[in-house]
C-alpha angles and dihedrals in degrees: 000000000000124000119223115227116249112265123222124204130202094215122087116237113269091240094064122104127232094268092050091048091051092050092048091051093049093047091050091050092046088237099128128092119202118214117252117250116246113256093252092053093050091049090049091051090051090052093047090059093044109095090202095053118123121232092223092056090047090051091049090053092049090052090058090070112055096195092049091046091052091050092050091049091049091052093045091051096046119106123216113249 
């Protein structure tokens, strides 16, 4: 049994919209810059992947960024439809 290597194509799928096509083209050309994460967000991500992280310390970090805290509260309070 032989596995075929994954094939990559330069063309965007036909079902993508104009914005998606533009993003795909820019990513393929290496002409896109992603914004840097704020320091608090990068520290939170590090804690999320740390199995020894404490919830209280994670909450304290989230509270340092008001916009992020508001977003987390909004998500926590949302109800599935």
